[in-house]
Legacy VTK file of the C-alpha trace (Angstrom):
# vtk DataFile Version 3.0
C-alpha trace
ASCII
DATASET POLYDATA
POINTS 94 float
17.956 5.983 5.920
17.165 8.815 3.851
17.608 7.152 0.826
15.027 4.303 2.244
12.543 7.041 3.052
12.965 8.475 -0.100
12.294 5.346 -1.571
9.190 4.750 0.381
7.905 8.494 0.103
8.171 7.926 -3.437
6.025 4.874 -3.590
3.365 6.754 -1.218
3.740 9.789 -4.231
3.314 7.036 -7.299
0.148 5.089 -6.026
-1.460 8.180 -4.579
-4.003 8.229 -7.430
-5.526 4.524 -6.725
-8.987 5.993 -6.144
-8.725 8.288 -8.967
-8.017 5.083 -10.993
-9.854 2.972 -9.135
-6.583 0.629 -8.872
-6.677 -2.024 -6.134
-3.190 -2.988 -7.133
-2.254 0.651 -6.598
-4.323 1.068 -3.278
-2.371 -2.296 -1.950
0.986 -0.620 -2.737
-0.319 2.764 -1.086
-1.457 0.929 1.894
1.989 -0.976 2.314
3.770 2.527 1.534
1.814 4.266 4.313
2.808 1.448 6.827
6.325 1.741 6.072
6.319 5.586 6.384
4.713 5.257 9.888
7.890 3.141 11.100
10.162 6.069 10.329
10.773 8.435 13.334
9.252 11.663 12.962
12.464 13.731 12.010
15.551 12.317 11.728
18.719 12.991 9.832
20.824 10.629 7.545
24.046 10.632 6.154
25.261 9.131 3.213
28.354 9.313 0.809
26.637 12.113 -1.209
25.881 13.986 2.031
23.025 14.401 4.798
19.767 14.850 4.380
17.199 15.742 6.747
13.343 14.883 6.951
10.328 15.521 8.882
7.367 12.949 8.449
3.706 13.754 8.879
2.968 10.639 10.813
-0.516 11.921 11.885
-1.587 12.399 7.824
0.393 8.958 6.984
-2.180 7.412 9.635
-5.163 9.356 8.316
-4.386 8.137 4.828
-3.357 4.055 6.243
-7.004 4.386 7.304
-8.622 6.011 4.248
-6.976 3.261 1.908
-8.216 0.605 4.295
-11.528 1.405 4.187
-11.635 2.055 0.374
-9.925 -1.661 -0.442
-12.798 -3.072 1.692
-15.483 -1.175 -0.238
-13.828 -2.069 -3.641
-11.437 -5.472 -3.350
-14.152 -8.104 -3.545
-12.846 -10.989 -1.441
-11.557 -13.800 -3.532
-13.645 -17.061 -3.499
-12.594 -20.188 -1.804
-15.720 -21.967 -2.949
-14.530 -25.322 -4.598
-17.014 -26.364 -7.327
-17.144 -30.010 -8.707
-17.914 -31.196 -12.279
-21.270 -33.247 -12.648
-20.649 -36.323 -13.968
-23.965 -37.930 -13.457
-25.136 -37.802 -17.698
-21.613 -38.964 -18.673
-22.395 -42.171 -20.344
-19.520 -45.022 -21.686
LINES 1 95
94 0 1 2 3 4 5 6 7 8 9 10 11 12 13 14 15 16 17 18 19 20 21 22 23 24 25 26 27 28 29 30 31 32 33 34 35 36 37 38 39 40 41 42 43 44 45 46 47 48 49 50 51 52 53 54 55 56 57 58 59 60 61 62 63 64 65 66 67 68 69 70 71 72 73 74 75 76 77 78 79 80 81 82 83 84 85 86 87 88 89 90 91 92 93
């Protein structure tokens, strides 16, 4: 579990600059990382062949960051158009 936590936390740090860079893709990855971090227990110790690692997560911070990025995405990620347009062939002559 420590390796998984470390991997998710690394993604969290790598994409935390989404707002400064105005990068929607980074914001979505940051949101995913926040969601995943909230799924981990607040405190745990996990062992592996490399040894044991202990971590303590700040779930309140991750929750606040999750809400912040969600709000940012709502303001900066325009919905994709679902409108279908058809060509006008009324002036087409054979």
